[in-house]
C-alpha positions in Angstrom: -134.1 84.6 66.0 -137.2 85.9 64.2 -140.4 83.9 64.0 -141.3 83.6 60.4 -144.6 82.2 59.0 -145.1 81.7 55.3 -148.6 81.4 53.9 -148.6 79.8 50.4 -150.7 77.8 48.0 -149.9 75.5 45.0 -149.1 77.0 41.6 -147.9 80.3 43.2 -144.6 81.3 41.6 -144.0 84.2 43.9 -144.5 81.8 46.9 -141.7 79.6 45.5 -139.4 82.6 45.0 -140.0 83.6 48.7 -139.2 80.1 49.8 -136.0 80.2 47.8 -135.1 83.6 49.2 -135.7 82.4 52.8 -133.6 79.2 52.2 -130.8 81.1 50.5 -130.5 83.4 53.6 -130.8 80.4 56.1 -134.1 81.8 57.6 -136.1 79.1 59.4 -139.9 79.4 58.7 -143.1 77.5 59.2 -145.1 77.1 55.9 -148.9 77.0 55.8 -150.6 75.8 52.6 -153.9 77.9 52.7 -155.4 75.6 50.1 -155.4 72.7 52.6 -155.2 74.4 56.0 -158.5 76.2 56.6 -157.4 77.5 60.0 -154.4 79.1 58.3 -156.4 80.5 55.5 -158.9 82.0 58.0 -155.9 83.5 60.0 -154.4 85.0 56.9 -157.7 86.6 56.0 -159.3 87.5 59.3 -156.2 88.3 61.4 -153.7 89.6 58.8 -156.3 91.1 56.5 -154.4 89.5 53.6 -156.2 88.0 50.6 -153.2 86.8 48.5 -150.2 84.6 48.7 -147.5 84.8 49.6 -148.2 86.3 52.9 -145.3 86.4 55.4 -145.5 87.1 59.1 -142.2 88.1 60.7 -142.6 88.4 64.4 -145.6 90.9 64.6 -145.2 92.4 61.1 -147.0 91.1 58.1 -145.9 91.4 54.4 -148.8 90.9 52.1 -147.9 89.7 48.6 -144.5 89.6 46.9 -142.2 92.1 48.5 -138.6 91.0 49.0 -137.3 94.5 49.9 -139.6 94.7 53.0 -138.7 91.1 53.9 -135.0 91.9 53.8 -135.6 94.8 56.1 -137.7 92.9 58.6 -135.2 90.0 58.6 -132.3 92.5 59.1 -130.7 91.4 55.8 -130.3 94.8 54.2 
């Protein structure tokens, strides 16, 4: 099973689409709201070098922004 972390913020339509995508494919994930969780925001920026949501970490790979095709590949769905 893949370790999936989803970095989101309120009023982010692409974040909602990624959540629906993960739920639809029965993918378990841990969600971090970077507007409330400063440690998660700092991790997203400092460690993943990502400045936008959604940011998705799948095992050791990071998908920055809205990219369902890459997520499908990393999650072995395509």
